[in-house]
C-alpha positions in Angstrom: 5.9 4.5 42.1 2.8 5.4 40.1 2.4 7.1 36.8 0.7 10.7 36.2 -0.2 12.5 33.2 0.1 16.3 33.0 -1.8 18.0 30.3 -0.5 21.1 29.5 -3.2 23.9 28.2 -3.0 27.3 27.0 0.7 29.0 27.1 2.2 32.0 25.3 -0.6 32.8 22.4 2.4 34.7 20.7 4.8 31.5 20.3 4.5 31.2 16.7 4.8 35.2 16.2 8.2 35.2 17.9 11.5 35.3 16.5 13.6 31.9 16.0 15.7 33.0 18.6 12.9 33.6 21.1 11.4 30.0 20.0 14.7 28.3 20.7 15.0 30.4 24.1 11.7 28.9 24.9 12.1 25.4 23.6 15.6 25.3 25.7 13.3 25.9 29.0 11.4 23.1 28.0 14.2 20.9 27.3 16.2 21.9 30.7 12.8 20.7 32.6 12.1 17.5 30.9 16.0 16.8 30.8 16.0 17.1 34.6 13.3 14.7 35.1 15.1 12.5 32.7 18.1 12.6 34.8 15.7 11.6 37.9 14.2 8.9 36.1 10.7 10.0 36.2 10.2 11.2 32.6 8.2 8.3 30.9 7.5 10.3 27.8 6.1 13.6 26.4 4.8 14.6 23.0 3.4 18.0 21.6 -0.1 17.7 20.0 -1.1 19.2 16.8 -3.4 22.1 16.7 -6.4 20.4 14.8 -7.9 17.2 15.3 -11.5 15.4 15.4 -13.9 14.9 18.0 -16.3 11.6 18.1 -19.9 12.4 20.3 -22.5 10.2 21.4 -23.9 7.0 20.3 -24.4 8.0 16.4 -20.5 8.5 16.9 -20.9 11.9 14.9 -17.4 13.0 14.0 -16.7 17.0 13.7 -13.4 18.9 13.5 -11.8 20.2 16.4 -11.2 20.5 19.2 -12.5 24.1 19.2 -12.0 25.6 22.4 -10.7 28.8 23.8 -7.2 29.3 23.3 -6.6 29.1 27.1 -8.2 25.4 27.0 -6.5 23.9 24.4 -4.2 21.0 25.1 -1.1 21.6 23.6 0.7 18.5 24.8 1.5 16.1 27.5 4.3 14.2 29.7 4.0 11.2 31.5 5.9 11.0 34.6 7.0 8.7 37.5 6.2 9.8 41.1 5.0 8.3 44.4 2.2 10.5 45.0 0.1 12.8 43.3 1.0 15.6 45.5 4.8 14.9 44.2 3.3 15.1 40.6 1.6 18.4 41.3 5.0 19.5 42.5 6.8 18.3 39.5 4.3 20.2 37.2 5.1 23.4 39.0 8.6 23.5 36.9 6.8 23.5 33.6 7.7 26.4 31.3 4.1 27.1 30.1 3.4 28.4 33.9 5.2 31.5 32.7 2.4 32.6 31.0 -0.9 33.6 32.7 -3.0 31.5 30.4 -0.9 28.4 31.0 -2.0 25.4 33.1 -1.1 21.8 33.8 -3.5 19.3 34.7 -2.3 16.2 36.8 -4.2 12.9 36.2 -3.3 9.4 37.8 -2.8 6.9 35.2 -5.0 3.9 36.4 -3.2 0.9 36.0 -5.2 -2.0 35.0 
């Protein structure tokens, strides 16, 4: 079984403007999805990411605030899962609640084990 990184981009642009009840309902969808993966032994870990950060560029190692991307491109979090193939990991990603929003996407990447 291999490990795969699922990167969550975009999602609900109005999430932080929702009522506490609406936010809780959204979080419950995430908890159910990830809980199901955990029960199957496929969830390795997952964390949301803060909105800001730093980016280091090139040989001069210039540091700038960021990332500054369009909202639909911002990486909001990640999940590491186990799957036999990238096709299986892609199928797992289709259950992600971020895909309920037109701007939501999940990038699936195999983790190269050294």
